[in-house]
N, C-alpha and C positions, 0 to 999 in steps of 0.2 A: 504493501500500501503505500509504504515510503515513498519510492520509484515514483510511483503514478503519481502521489501529488507533486514531486519535482517534475515532473515533462511537465503536467497543468502548469507550475508556471512560469517554466519558461516558456512555454507557447502562448497567454495572457501576455509575457510581458512584450514575446515578440509577436503581436499581432499588428501592427500598423507594417511591419517588414512583410506578414505574409500575406496582407490585402495589398499588400501594392505587387507582389510577386501575382496574384489570383489573378488581378484587376488588368494589370499586364499582358497576360497569358490572353484570360480571354478578350482580351482588344484586339492580339493580334490574331486568332483564331477570327474569329468576326472578319476584317480586313483582308485573311487571304480568303476565307469564302465567298465571298462577295465582290470580290472584287474580277476582275473581265479577262486577266491574262492566264484566269488558272479555270476557266470554265469550258470545257471541248465540247462541239454540237455533234463533234465527228465520232461516234462511235461505233463506224463500219471498217474501221480502218484496223480492225483482224485481220490475217488472211490465214488461211487453214494453211500450212505445209505438210507436204510427205517426208514421213525420214525414210530415208533407205537402212532395209533392211532383205539379209544374209540369207534364203531357211532352205534346212536339209532336212529332207524326210526316209526314215529308213520304210515306212509304210504307205500305203495310199489306201487308207480307208476315207467313209463319206466323214466320220468327224475330223480326220487331219485336212482332208477338203475344205471341211467346212470353217475351217480357223482359218489357211492359210484365203475364201473367202472373204471371212471377217477384217484381214491382215491387211486387203490387199486394199480396203477403201481408207486409212491411213496410212500407207507406206507402198513403198516401191519396192518390190523385190529385184536385187541385184544377182548376176547369175559370176558366182566365184569359183575357182576351183575347192574342190571338197582336198586341201593339205592346209598344215598347220600354220606352216609359215606366209602362204598367201592370205589365209584368214587373219593372222597377227597382223602384217604390214595394210589390211582394208582398213581394219579397226585406228591401228596409230595413224596410217592417213586419211580416215573420217572418209572413205568409200563405202563407208556403210558403218550405220552408229549401233548394232545389235547381229547378233547372229544366231540364229534362233535351228535347235535340232532337233528331231523327233526321231528316238530312238525307237526300235524296234519290239512292236511289244507296247507301246503305249496305249493303247485302246482300249487291251486287254486287265491290264488293270483301273 
């Protein structure tokens, strides 16, 4: 209780300083809200871009084909050789952003 009383004494002693900070912060917030430079009416500036993906599948099932079809809505598939070094280079040089590999027996589990 002594700590709480001491904190309240300190706050009461510094109320004018605290009020100055609050008033400055609120006035600055109001000015920034209503200033014409912060308003943007161009809300249609976002353009969806497709990412580059390498897709390797060991099986040809409807589930895997559906996955690939859904991914094609948001990604472009890049044909890469299925070699470790080539895939690492493609990731490093950002030719693809990810590599998806569907192993054999994926749909059975």
